[in-house]
Backbone as a ProteinNet text record, in pm:
[ID]
protein_1_A
[PRIMARY]
XXXXXXXXXXXXXXXXXXXXXXXXXXXXXXXXXXXXXXXXXXXXXXXXXXXXXXXXXXXXXXXXXXXXXXXXXXXXXXXXXXXXXXXXXXXXXXXXXXXXXXXXXXXXXXXXXXXXXXXXXXXXXXXXXXXXXXXXXXXXXXXXXXXXXXXXXXXXXXXXXXXXXXXXXXXXXXXXXXXXXXXXXXXXXXXXXXXXXXXXXXXXXXXXXXXXXXXXXXXXXXXXXXXXXXXXXXXXXXXXXXXXXXXXXXXXXXXXXXXXXXXXXXXXXXXXXXXXX
[TERTIARY]
8602.9	8567.4	8700.9	8729.9	8856.5	8836.3	8962.1	8956.9	9080.3	9066.5	9167.9	9274.9	9424.5	9498.7	9501.5	9485.9	9499.4	9388	9270.5	9167.6	9145.8	9236.5	9220.9	9301.3	9301	9400.5	9327.6	9411	9326.2	9367.6	9252.1	9245.2	9380	9382.4	9475.4	9468	9411.2	9424.5	9292.1	9190.2	9053.8	9020.3	8927.8	8885.1	8871.7	8941.2	8917.9	8792.4	8678.9	8547.9	8482.5	8549.7	8494.5	8463.3	8373.5	8324.3	8419.4	8372.7	8451.6	8433.9	8543.7	8531.1	8460.4	8349.3	8273.8	8333.3	8321.9	8380.5	8264.3	8296.8	8187.6	8210.9	8094.3	8132	8040.1	8077.4	7986.1	7956.8	7845.5	7782.8	7773.9	7854.9	7827.7	7727.7	7615.9	7534.7	7594.6	7558.9	7577.6	7498.5	7537.1	7456.6	7361	7333.7	7239.2	7115.5	7001.1	6878.4	6808.7	6820.6	6763	6776.8	6922.8	6944.1	6897.1	6891	6839.9	6695.2	6607.6	6491.6	6461.4	6545.7	6525.5	6562	6663.9	6677.1	6580.5	6499.4	6389.2	6263.8	6274	6144.4	6209.3	6300.1	6354.9	6293.3	6213.5	6136.6	6248.8	6207.4	6302.5	6265.5	6352.1	6357.6	6364.5	6300.6	6308.5	6372.9	6504.3	6553.9	6483.7	6448	6390.8	6523	6525.3	6627.8	6587.9	6701.1	6662.2	6620.3	6528.9	6496.4	6606.2	6600.8	6698.7	6691.1	6810.2	6827.2	6813	6742.5	6714.3	6787.3	6899.3	6976	7031.7	7089.1	7144.8	7060.3	6926.3	6830.1	6784.8	6761.5	6728.5	6831.1	6968.4	7090.2	7074.8	7053.9	7052	6925.4	6824.5	6702.4	6737.1	6787.7	6796.7	6912.1	7008.1	7106.4	7055.5	6956.3	6903.7	6805.3	6717.6	6623	6689.3	6794.7	6865.5	6905.8	6932.7	7018.3	6913.8	6789.7	6680.3	6615.4	6536.7	6437.7	6296.9	6219.3	6074.6	6083.4	6200.1	6202	6202	6100.4	6091.5	6161.9	6215.8	6308.8	6446.4	6499.1	6619.4	6676.7	6779.3	6834.6	6815.5	6857.7	6833.8	6712.5	6606.4	6454.8	6415	6449.2	6410	6453	6578.7	6620.4	6543.4	6506.7	6420.5	6292	6224	6108.2	6088	6189.5	6187.3	6178.8	6228.5	6224.6	6107.7	6064.9	5949	5853.7	5777.3	5680.9	5608.9	5547.4	5447.9	5492.5	5641.3	5705.3	5738.1	5702.6	5714.6	5863.1	5908	6065.1	6064.9	6198.7	6239.2	6246.3	6259	6278.9	6408.1	6538.1	6654.4	6682	6751.8	6786.5	6905.7	6925.8	7035.4	7160.9	7265.8	7370.7	7381.4	7271.9	7265.9	7351.7	7415.3	7520.2	7446.4	7502.8	7457.9	7569.2	7504.6	7583.3	7716.5	7796.9	7937.3	7906.1	7838.2	7788.3	7674.9	7618	7487.4	7547.6	7523.2	7572.6	7451.3	7418.9	7338.4	7385.2	7303.5	7382.9	7309.8	7153.9	7092.6	6970.3	6924	6834.1	6728.6	6598.9	6530.3	6414.7	6377.5	6286.9	6154.6	6047.3	5916.9	5817.2	5873.1	5780.9	5694.5	5660.2	5585.1	5651.5	5783	5851.9	5896.9	5830.2	5875.2	5983.3	6057.7	6193.7	6187.5	6259	6292.6	6427.5	6473.4	6625.4	6667.1	6789.4	6835	6962.4	6969.4	7111.3	7153	7316.4	7371	7419.6	7365.2	7401.5	7525.7	7647.2	7762.2	7792.7	7803.9	7812.3	7944.4	8016.9	8142.1	8160.7	8055	8084.9	7986.8	7898.6	7784.4	7744.5	7661.9	7597.5	7467.5	7375.1	7230.1	7179.9	7078.3	7045.5	6895.2	6866.9	6721.6	6693	6542.9	6487.6	6389.2	6397.1	6326.8	6240.6	6117.3	6028.6	6031.2	6069	6094.1	6003.1	5963.5	5871.7	5958.5	6003	6036.3	5949.8	5942.8	5843.5	5874.5	5786	5812.2	5895	5922.7	6031.3	6160.3	6186.8	6283.6	6316.9	6193	6250.1	6212.7	6149.8	6104.3	6100.7	6115.9	6131.1	6066.5	6008.7	5988.4	5993.6	6005.8	5996.9	5843.6	5810.3	5658	5628	5725.1	5676	5823.6	5811.8	5911.8	6009.5	6141.4	6227.9	6216.4	6239.7	6217.6	6339.7	6383.2	6497.9	6469	6591.7	6589.5	6726	6738.1	6849.8	6980.4	7082.8	7200.8	7200.1	7266.5	7250.3	7331	7277.9	7338.4	7457.4	7547.5	7687.3	7697.3	7734	7744.9	7885.9	7902.9	8022.4	8110.4	8237.4	8337.2	8345.9	8319.2	8315.6	8466.9	8455.5	8600.4	8669.3	8782.8	8867	8908.6	8892.3	8937.6	9091.4	9168.6	9305	9377.8	9348.2	9424	9548.9	9614.5	9736.8	9846.3	9937.6	10038.6	10151.7	10186.7	10302.4	10412.3	10534.9	10643.7	10741.1	10861.1	10972.1	11012.1	10997.4	11038.5	10997.3	10985.4	10973.4	10823.9	10712.3	10614	10586.6	10632.6	10623.7	10714.5	10836.3	10926.5	10863.7	10794.7	10725.9	10616	10535	10444.2	10494.1	10621.4	10694	10742	10810.8	10860.2	10756.6	10662.9	10535.2	10457.6	10454.5	10380.8	10475.9	10599.9	10705	10705.4	10690	10701.1	10571.2	10467.9	10333.5	10282.2	10353.1	10318.2	10386.4	10535.2	10642.7	10735.1	10707.5	10780.1	10934.6	10940.8	11050.6	11082.4	11129.9	11126.9	11014.5	11037.9	10921.1	10823.1	10671.8	10561.7	10559.2	10603.3	10565	10646.4	10765.3	10849.9	10781.8	10682.9	10606.8	10484.2	10433.7	10320.1	10328	10204.1	10188.2	10195.8	10216	10229.6	10096.7	10094.7	9980.3	9919	9977.1	9941.1	9989.2	9890.6	9937.5	9879.1	9956.8	9922.7	10033.6	9987.5	10067.9	10087.2	10194.6	10220.6	10137.2	10114.1	10018.2	10089.3	10044.4	10102.4	10023	10078.1	10224.8	10240.7	10398.6	10431.3	10456.7	10430.3	10453.9	10586.8	10626.1	10766.8	10815.7	10746.1	10787.4	10659.2	10704.3	10590.7	10648.3	10568.8	10611.2	10495	10531.7	10438.4	10441.1	10361.8	10326.8	10296.2	10205.2	10164.7	10129.6	10138.6	10072.4	10018	9894.6	9828.4	9768.8	9731.7	9674.9	9557.4	9511.9	9377.3	9425	9512.9	9559.4	9672.3	9667.1	9793.1	9923.7	9912.3	10035.5	10146.3	10069.3	10137.3	10227.8	10208.6	10299.3	10432	10435	10576.7	10691.7	10810.9	10906.9	10963.1	10913.5	10951.7	10846	10846.8	10771.1	10728.2	10597.7	10532.3	10522.5	10458.3	10478.4	10398.4	10414.7	10375.7	10233.9	10153.6	10000.9	9937.2	10012.4	9957.4	9918.7	9779.7	9719.5	9713.9	9764	9755.4	9696.2	9597.6	9527.3	9574.9	9626.9	9683.4	9632.9	9637.8	9594.8	9709.5	9760.9	9879.8	9848.8	9863.2	9845.9	9974.5	9962.6	10070.8	10056.8	10172.6	10178.5	10237	10167.6	10227.4	10244	10356.7	10362.6	10412.8	10349.5	10356	10370.5	10377.4	10363.2	10231.6	10139	10003.4	10001.1	10091.7	10074.7	10122.7	10051.1	10058	9938.4	9919.3	9804.8	9825.2	9733	9726.2	9628.3	9698.2	9628.7	9626.1	9531.2	9530.8	9471.4	9559.3	9529.9	9532.8	9429.8	9419.4	9494	9580.3	9651	9628.8	9618.3	9634.5	9776.2	9832.5	9975.8	9971.9	10036.9	10041.2	10196.5	10227.1	10365.3	10397.7	10506	10548.5	10699.3	10769.6	10922.1	10998.6	10937.2	11028.1	11013.7	10895.1	10884.1	10738.4	10704.4	10527.7	10525.9	10410.8	10383.1	10231.1	10213.1	10075.6	9994	9872.4	9779.9	9640.2	9629	9517.5	9525.8	9467.9	9464.4	9330.3	9306.2	9181.7	9191.3	9075.9	9074.7	9079.4	9155.8	9207.7	9088.6	9076.1	8989.6	8852.6	8838	8717.8	8693.3	8575.3	8534	8473.7
8931.5	9057.8	9143.8	9251.9	9311.5	9435.7	9439.7	9568.2	9648.2	9760.9	9846.3	9874.1	9852.2	9862.9	10004.2	10101.1	10264.3	10314.4	10236.7	10284.8	10215.6	10154.4	10069.2	10005.8	9976.6	9856	9717	9638.7	9477.2	9417.6	9321.9	9245.4	9133.1	9066.4	8980.1	8834	8742.5	8615.2	8552.9	8616.8	8570.4	8590	8531.5	8548.4	8713.1	8781.3	8907.9	8932.8	8883.2	8881.3	9000.4	9092.2	9222.7	9226.7	9315.8	9329.8	9409.4	9409.8	9510.2	9646.5	9721.5	9873.1	9941.7	10035.9	10077.1	10184.2	10186	10291.2	10406.1	10498.7	10612.6	10699.7	10688.6	10764.4	10881.8	10992.4	11140.9	11159.7	11206.3	11219.8	11360.4	11454	11590.8	11646.1	11693	11752.3	11871.4	11865.9	11972.6	12103.2	12187.4	12314.5	12362	12271.9	12322.2	12298.5	12364.7	12381.1	12259.3	12169.7	12033.7	11941.3	11949.4	11876.1	11924.5	12063.9	12104.3	12067.7	12059.4	12037.5	11895.1	11818.7	11663.9	11624.6	11726.3	11692	11738.8	11847.1	11900.6	11780.2	11707.6	11608.9	11487.3	11467.8	11355.8	11318.5	11220.5	11196.8	11179.2	11216	11195.6	11049.9	10995.2	10866.8	10870.9	10818.3	10832	10687.9	10698.6	10584	10536.7	10427.7	10333.3	10277.4	10283.4	10246.7	10086.2	10004.7	9870	9855.6	9736.2	9685.4	9621.3	9695.3	9616.4	9478.9	9414.1	9261.7	9204.5	9127.5	9103.7	8988.2	8937	8812.7	8799.4	8915.5	8908.1	8887.8	8942	8902.9	8752	8697.2	8571.2	8477.1	8516.1	8416.8	8446.8	8573.2	8559.8	8496.1	8488.7	8420.1	8279.7	8204.2	8075.6	8029.3	8118.5	8086	8056.9	8169.8	8160.4	8044.1	8025.3	7931.5	7795.8	7747.4	7638.4	7606.5	7713	7704.4	7695.3	7742.9	7741.6	7610.6	7603.4	7499.8	7550.2	7462.7	7518.4	7590.2	7603.1	7685.1	7825.1	7885.1	8033.2	8120.8	8100.2	8199.6	8198.8	8081.6	8083.8	8206.6	8264.9	8386.5	8332.8	8213.2	8207.9	8199.3	8150.6	8147.2	8293.4	8396.6	8517.3	8593.1	8570.5	8628.2	8571.9	8449.8	8373	8438.3	8454.2	8514.5	8655.9	8724.9	8885.1	8897.3	8811.7	8822.7	8727.6	8621.5	8562.9	8527.8	8610	8579.6	8463.3	8427.2	8336.7	8192.3	8168	8073.1	7950.8	7846.2	7755.6	7711.2	7690.4	7669.1	7518.8	7469.1	7333.4	7264.5	7144.8	7061.5	7011.5	7051.8	6995.2	6894.9	6800.5	6685.1	6757.6	6710.4	6734.5	6683.7	6782	6731.3	6764.3	6784.7	6808.6	6947.9	6907.8	7004.5	7148.3	7252.4	7390.3	7409.8	7505.9	7538.9	7633.4	7607.3	7675	7828	7831.8	7940	7950	8054.8	8041.5	8156.4	8120.4	8204.1	8241.2	8351.4	8359	8331.5	8254.7	8235.5	8263.1	8292.6	8318.4	8409.4	8525.5	8611.8	8631.8	8593.1	8616.4	8718.6	8840	8930.4	8884	8861.2	8819.6	8952.4	9063.4	9188.8	9202.1	9327.4	9399.5	9359.4	9380.8	9367.6	9204.6	9114	8988.2	8928.8	8834.5	8783.2	8628.9	8557.5	8402	8412.4	8387.6	8387	8247	8183.9	8075.2	8089.8	8008.4	8006.2	7870.1	7866.7	7772.1	7730.3	7671.5	7629	7543.8	7558	7511.5	7452.3	7301.5	7216.8	7164.7	7111.3	7045.8	6952.1	6878.1	6773.7	6772.8	6863.7	6874.9	7010.9	7040.5	7164.1	7148.2	7224	7217.7	7324.2	7324.9	7451	7492.7	7586.7	7639.4	7762.8	7748.5	7859.2	7945.7	8037.5	8146.8	8250.1	8286	8372.8	8484	8609.8	8740.4	8836.6	8915.3	9036.3	9158.6	9264.8	9386.2	9492.9	9599.9	9691.6	9811.4	9884.2	9961.4	10066.8	10113.2	10202.3	10148.3	9999.6	9927.7	9917	9966.8	9997.9	9867.7	9771.3	9657.1	9508.5	9412.8	9280.4	9185.8	9087.8	8955.2	8833	8711.3	8596.7	8574.9	8521.8	8512.8	8341.2	8275.6	8122.2	8057.5	7949.5	7879.7	7834.4	7807.5	7758.2	7625.7	7618	7516.9	7458.5	7310	7238.4	7201.6	7258	7255.7	7183.4	7080.8	7031.1	7160	7080.1	7165	7193.2	7294.3	7317.2	7208	7198.8	7106.6	7141.9	7057.4	7089.5	7109.2	7211.2	7240.7	7182.6	7127.6	7081.7	7220.1	7207.9	7317.5	7368.5	7477.3	7540.6	7518.3	7523.8	7496.9	7631.4	7639.4	7749.2	7832.8	7958.9	8022.3	8045.6	8001.2	8009.1	7890	7891.6	7751.5	7752.9	7863.8	7909.5	7868	7768.7	7761.2	7847.2	7912.3	8043.5	7977.2	7950.6	7891.9	7979.9	7963.9	8053.7	8163.8	8267	8395.3	8524.6	8644.1	8767.8	8771.2	8701.4	8706.4	8638.2	8517.2	8434.2	8493.5	8560.7	8625.6	8757	8824.6	8948.9	8908.1	8790.5	8744.2	8692.1	8616.7	8561	8678.6	8790.5	8881.8	8956.6	9005.6	9097	9020	8886.8	8804.6	8803.1	8780.7	8784	8905.2	9024	9149.3	9132.1	9133.5	9157.9	9076.4	8962	8857.5	8843.8	8842.1	8828.9	8935.2	9036.9	9181.7	9162.1	9083.2	9067	9176.8	9289	9394.5	9492.1	9592.7	9688.5	9644.2	9684	9620.4	9733.9	9855	9957.6	9929	9859.9	9859.7	9762.2	9692.4	9581.5	9650.3	9773	9817.7	9909	9903.7	10008.1	10147.7	10250.1	10381	10446.5	10485.9	10545.2	10431.2	10295.1	10203.2	10221.6	10185.2	10200.3	10086.1	10013.2	9892.3	9857.1	9830.6	9804.2	9655.9	9625.7	9463.7	9415	9288.1	9200.2	9227	9247	9278.8	9161.6	9083	9034.8	8963.5	8970.3	8908.9	8760.8	8697.8	8540.5	8510	8374	8339.9	8288.8	8236.9	8189.8	8188	8222	8219.8	8142.4	8019.3	7952	7953.6	8019.8	8015.1	7885	7795.1	7672.5	7659.6	7728.7	7737.9	7877.2	7926.5	8062	7990.5	8031.2	8011.5	8131.7	8155	8271.3	8249.3	8364.4	8367.6	8378.2	8458.8	8493.2	8413	8385.1	8299.9	8391.7	8514.6	8585.4	8550.4	8500.8	8474.6	8359.7	8271.3	8159.5	8213.8	8322.7	8355.3	8400.2	8389.1	8395.6	8540.9	8631.1	8764.3	8856.8	8998.5	9098.1	9141.3	9139.9	9189.8	9356.5	9420.6	9555.9	9622.9	9750.3	9815.5	9819	9800.8	9814.6	9664.4	9563.8	9432.6	9414.6	9351.4	9324	9192.2	9140.8	8966.7	8968.2	8863.3	8801.3	8672.7	8663.7	8547	8505.5	8382.2	8291	8256.7	8293.4	8249.1	8163.8	8028	7953.2	7939.9	7990.3	8001	7919.2	7853.7	7825.8	7914.3	7944.1	8055.9	7966.8	7995.2	7949.1	8053.5	8033.4	8127.2	8045.2	8124.4	8046.5	7977.5	7984.3	7903.8	7785.9	7787.1	7669.5	7702.5	7611.2	7606.1	7673.8	7750.8	7802.1	7817.7	7728.5	7719	7836.6	7939.1	8053.2	8076.7	8151.4	8177.2	8314.1	8379.2	8528.7	8561.6	8639.1	8679.1	8815.9	8801.9	8924.7	9002.1	9098.5	9177.4	9230.5	9195.5	9263.3	9347.1	9449.3	9541.5	9535.1	9517.6	9537.2	9677.4	9738.3	9843.1	9872.5	9934.5	9943.5	9808.4	9724.6	9575.9	9485.6	9531.1	9460.9	9427.7	9353.6	9337.6	9406.5	9483.9	9547.7	9526.8	9508.9	9465.7	9587.7	9570	9694.4	9637.8	9530.9	9487.4	9348.7	9334.6	9206.8	9168	9046.6	9015.6	8868.8	8819.2	8682.1	8590.7	8473.1	8386.7	8291.9	8258.1	8170.9	8227.5	8369.4	8432	8432.8	8439.7	8413.3	8532.9
11084.8	11077.3	11129.2	11069.9	11096.9	11182.9	11244.7	11323.5	11311.1	11252.3	11214.6	11324.6	11295.4	11384.6	11437.7	11353.2	11401	11493.2	11502.7	11575.7	11704.1	11768.9	11891	11930.7	12059.5	12130.4	12128.9	12079.6	12067.4	12205.7	12243.1	12340.3	12344.5	12473.7	12471.1	12432.7	12522.8	12485.9	12420	12469	12439.2	12300.3	12248.1	12109	12091.9	11979.3	11942.8	11847.6	11913.6	11862.9	11867.1	11801.3	11759.8	11618.7	11556.6	11438.5	11340.3	11233	11133.4	11169.9	11142.6	11162	11074.5	11090.4	11003.2	10919.7	10782.2	10710	10690.6	10736.6	10721.3	10607.2	10519.6	10391.5	10398.4	10379.6	10359.5	10225.4	10211.1	10060.2	10076.7	10016.9	10021	9877	9925.4	9805.6	9742.5	9599.1	9509.3	9544.1	9496.7	9516.6	9418.2	9322.2	9223.9	9278.3	9223.2	9296.3	9290.2	9178.1	9164.8	9282.2	9308.5	9425	9560.3	9570	9690.3	9729.3	9594.4	9595.2	9645.2	9588.7	9620.5	9771.3	9816.2	9956.8	10070.2	9998.1	10092.4	10067.2	9953.1	9945.8	10019.1	10055.5	10126.4	10248.8	10262.3	10423	10528.7	10646.1	10748.1	10836.7	10854.7	10921.9	11079.4	11143.2	11290.5	11343.6	11413.1	11473.9	11599	11615.7	11727.3	11804.5	11925.8	11992.5	12024	11989.4	12026	12176.5	12185.1	12330	12409.9	12532	12615.9	12643.5	12613.9	12620.8	12765.4	12810	12973.5	12995.6	12917.1	12912.9	13063.5	13117.1	13256	13358.1	13343.7	13456.9	13447.1	13339.3	13307.1	13373.7	13347.9	13398.4	13581.4	13607.1	13747.3	13802.9	13747.3	13810.8	13809.7	13690.3	13671.9	13780	13799.6	13924.3	14048.3	14064.8	14190.7	14223.3	14109.8	14101.7	14102.5	14055.8	14075.5	14195.6	14300.9	14414	14533	14493.6	14578.5	14598	14713.8	14764.4	14778.2	14805.8	14842	14984.3	15065.3	15156.3	15117.8	15112	15057.1	15143.2	15279.5	15352.7	15314.6	15250.2	15190.6	15104.8	15107.9	15041.4	14871.1	14853.4	14690.1	14663.6	14741.7	14702.9	14704.8	14781.9	14777.1	14662.9	14625.6	14491	14370.7	14367.5	14255.1	14266.1	14393.3	14398.6	14343.2	14386.4	14346.9	14186	14128.2	13961.8	13921.8	13983.2	13933.7	14056.6	14091.1	14222.5	14190.3	14054.2	14056.2	14004	14012.5	13978.9	14071.6	14055.7	14167	14176	14313.9	14328.3	14327.8	14303.3	14295.8	14437.6	14447.9	14571.8	14550.9	14603.3	14584	14680.6	14643.5	14730.7	14831.1	14944.9	15026.3	14930.2	14920.7	14848.2	14710.1	14649.7	14497.4	14466.4	14359.5	14312	14268.9	14292.8	14238.5	14145.8	14031.6	13922	13969.6	13908	13898.3	13869.2	13750.1	13690.6	13605.1	13545.6	13460.9	13362	13238.1	13144.6	13042.1	13000.3	12887.8	12765	12674.9	12541.7	12420.6	12433.2	12314	12377.4	12298.7	12351.5	12220.9	12210.8	12095.4	12146.2	12094.1	12119.4	12048	12133.5	12074	12047.7	12084.1	12029.4	12190	12197.9	12301.3	12429	12432.3	12564.8	12604.3	12510.6	12561.6	12490.2	12576.2	12515.5	12545.6	12491.5	12507	12532.8	12649.5	12684.5	12730	12655.3	12688.6	12760.3	12865.8	12949.1	12971.8	12982.4	13016.2	13156.3	13231.5	13370.5	13371.2	13421.6	13389.5	13529.9	13555.1	13664	13654.1	13740.1	13750.2	13614.5	13599.7	13482	13373.8	13369.5	13278.4	13242.8	13139.3	13114.1	13094.5	13141.4	13111.3	13064.6	12965	12892.1	12943.6	12982.5	13029.4	12930.5	12895.7	12827.5	12930.2	12916.1	13015.9	12946.9	12957.4	12911.8	12988.2	12932.8	13022.7	12947.9	13041.3	12982	13048	12990.1	13029.6	12995.6	13105.2	13086.8	12965.3	12931	12805.2	12843.7	12955.4	12996.7	13036.9	13038.9	13069.8	13234.8	13309.4	13445.7	13535.2	13475	13535.3	13455	13514	13455.4	13518.3	13457.7	13541.6	13458.7	13512.7	13446.8	13434.5	13323.9	13297.1	13327.5	13333.7	13366.3	13417.5	13453.2	13504.2	13377	13413.9	13313.7	13249.2	13104	13032.4	13030	13046.7	13011.7	12866.7	12808.9	12652.1	12615.8	12496.1	12465	12436.3	12422.4	12386.1	12235.4	12195.2	12058.7	11973.7	11840.4	11755.7	11714.7	11632	11601.8	11443.9	11389.8	11249.7	11205.1	11075.2	11041.2	11016.8	11025.1	11013.5	10873.2	10831.8	10706	10663.6	10525.2	10457.9	10472.8	10498.8	10517	10368.1	10385.7	10247.8	10255.2	10348.4	10341.2	10269.5	10152.3	10091.9	10012.5	10061.9	9976.1	10099.1	10077.7	10183.1	10177.1	10281.4	10274.1	10313.3	10232.3	10259.5	10312.8	10364.9	10415.1	10309.2	10362.5	10272	10345.5	10266.9	10317.9	10399.4	10334	10412	10523.1	10538.4	10662.5	10766.8	10719.2	10799.7	10877.7	10791.8	10855	10953.6	10925.6	11019.6	11145.6	11138.1	11258	11357.9	11286.6	11332.4	11421.5	11331.7	11411.9	11512.6	11527.8	11637.9	11753.5	11726.6	11819.9	11904.4	11824.2	11883.4	11978	11903.6	11936.9	12072	12083.3	12158.2	12277.6	12266.9	12355.1	12373.7	12292.8	12323.6	12262.8	12159.3	12118.6	11980.3	12026.1	11923	11933.8	11850.1	11859	11757.6	11806.3	11727.1	11573.6	11634.6	11517.7	11407.3	11412.9	11278.5	11177.5	11227.5	11138.5	11075.4	11133.4	11096.1	10979.9	10890.8	10788.6	10820.2	10749.4	10819.1	10868.2	10971.2	11057.1	11133.7	11128.9	11231.3	11376.7	11460	11607.8	11666.2	11744.8	11805.3	11923.7	12061	12177.6	12181.3	12241	12257.9	12357	12361.7	12473.1	12587	12696.5	12830.3	12951.9	13022.9	13036	12889.2	12866.5	12762	12743.1	12650.5	12640.8	12675.9	12731.1	12725	12608.1	12515.2	12379.5	12280.4	12152.7	12053.5	11937.2	11895.4	11773.9	11666.8	11541.4	11438.5	11381.6	11395.8	11343.3	11194.2	11147	11017	10964.8	10828.1	10764.9	10635.6	10621.1	10503.1	10461.4	10334.5	10266.1	10189.9	10147.6	10058.7	9895.2	9885.4	9749.3	9711.3	9577.1	9499.1	9507.2	9519.7	9518.6	9648.6	9736.7	9863.7	9884.9	9752.5	9740.7	9670	9638.8	9574.1	9665.7	9627.5	9710.3	9739.7	9655.5	9644.3	9692.9	9730	9756.2	9634.8	9616.5	9477.6	9472.2	9369.3	9361.8	9488	9502.7	9622.1	9612.2	9735.9	9741.1	9732.6	9682.7	9680.6	9839.3	9840.5	9980.8	9994.5	10092.9	10135.8	10277.9	10253.4	10395.8	10425.1	10527.4	10584.9	10723	10750	10869.6	10953.9	11044.8	11143.4	11251.1	11245.2	11383.6	11460.1	11567	11688.7	11804	11857.4	11984.1	12063.2	12196.2	12266.9	12410.7	12485.2	12617.6	12699.8	12837.6	12929.8	13075.6	13194.4	13309	13338.9	13270.4	13283.2	13184.6	13089.1	13014.4	12858.2	12769.2	12651.7	12556.5	12484.8	12418.1	12275.9	12196.7	12044.1	12003.5	11924.4	11890.5	11734.1	11693.8	11552.4	11529.5	11433.2	11402.2	11255	11210.1	11068.9	11059.6	10986.6	10933.3	10782.6	10792.9	10648.8	10629.2	10532.3	10496.9	10371.5	10354.2	10247.1	10206.3	10083.4	10035.4	10004.9	10061.2	10052.7	10056.6	9935.4	9962.9	9961.1	9916.3	9898.3	10040.1	10115.9	10264.3	10260.8	10346	10397.3	10530.1	10537.7	10661.7	10704.9	10837.6	10881.8	10880	10829.2	10806.3	10899	10926.2	11012.2	11091.2	11180.8	11265.1	11332	11332.2	11376.5	11437.4	11491.6	11557.9	11417.4	11446.1	11342.1	11317.7	11169.5	11117.7	11070.9	11083.2	11047.8	10889.9	10860.3	10723.3	10655.6
[MASK]
+++++++++++++++++++++++++++++++++++++++++++++++++++++++++++++++++++++++++++++++++++++++++++++++++++++++++++++++++++++++++++++++++++++++++++++++++++++++++++++++++++++++++++++++++++++++++++++++++++++++++++++++++++++++++++++++++++++++++++++++++++++++++++++++++++++++++++++++++++++

């Protein structure tokens, strides 16, 4: 999913899991009478606001529930009871581990304000998954856990899809543009703007990395295999696998870049999280 450079500042090391930028298209009606009549006959549609996702409340409840005991006077038990007054509390043994964190991973609306929320309880050496039935009031001002959590299995593992980046990019102008851009973007070596297509705006990552090594560049289009820059306007999509080092360690990263040929050189027109399809 692409994120246009000129419309925002990109995030740092985490996955740039943002969606593609919407292209807004305005359709201008003609002035003739037939078009005007058709426009008058077009029915109006009413947009219905989506229901509020109660995943955060479910995670808060499961965190409190896992930390509580049948001693209803404990702070954790009081928290759990405030969100689920009819749910029985567990009886934890002395020394039983508490979760390091509880994170929502899946929310499914069931209609009528009912949801099924799955959360991951992360412990020191394991992860346990719980599904919780949640009900939200029609005005979204109140919420309740409708039953006790259900312990459920971890999600299955899908095979990794085949990559669309099957064209190897050898040393040349294209690989050089990718290396120069990522060195400026991630390590502050040079100005990022000199690698961008006209109108592009992008700030370098801060704090800067100590070193950036581009390990592999592959592309979708066969034109990327050539050693020269093609005619202006040619667009290439590449995947760059990068090794970044800083004071915290070594980080293998991946970026999807869109480059456009102009004036005998390659320029960056878009950047997104690596490996997207």
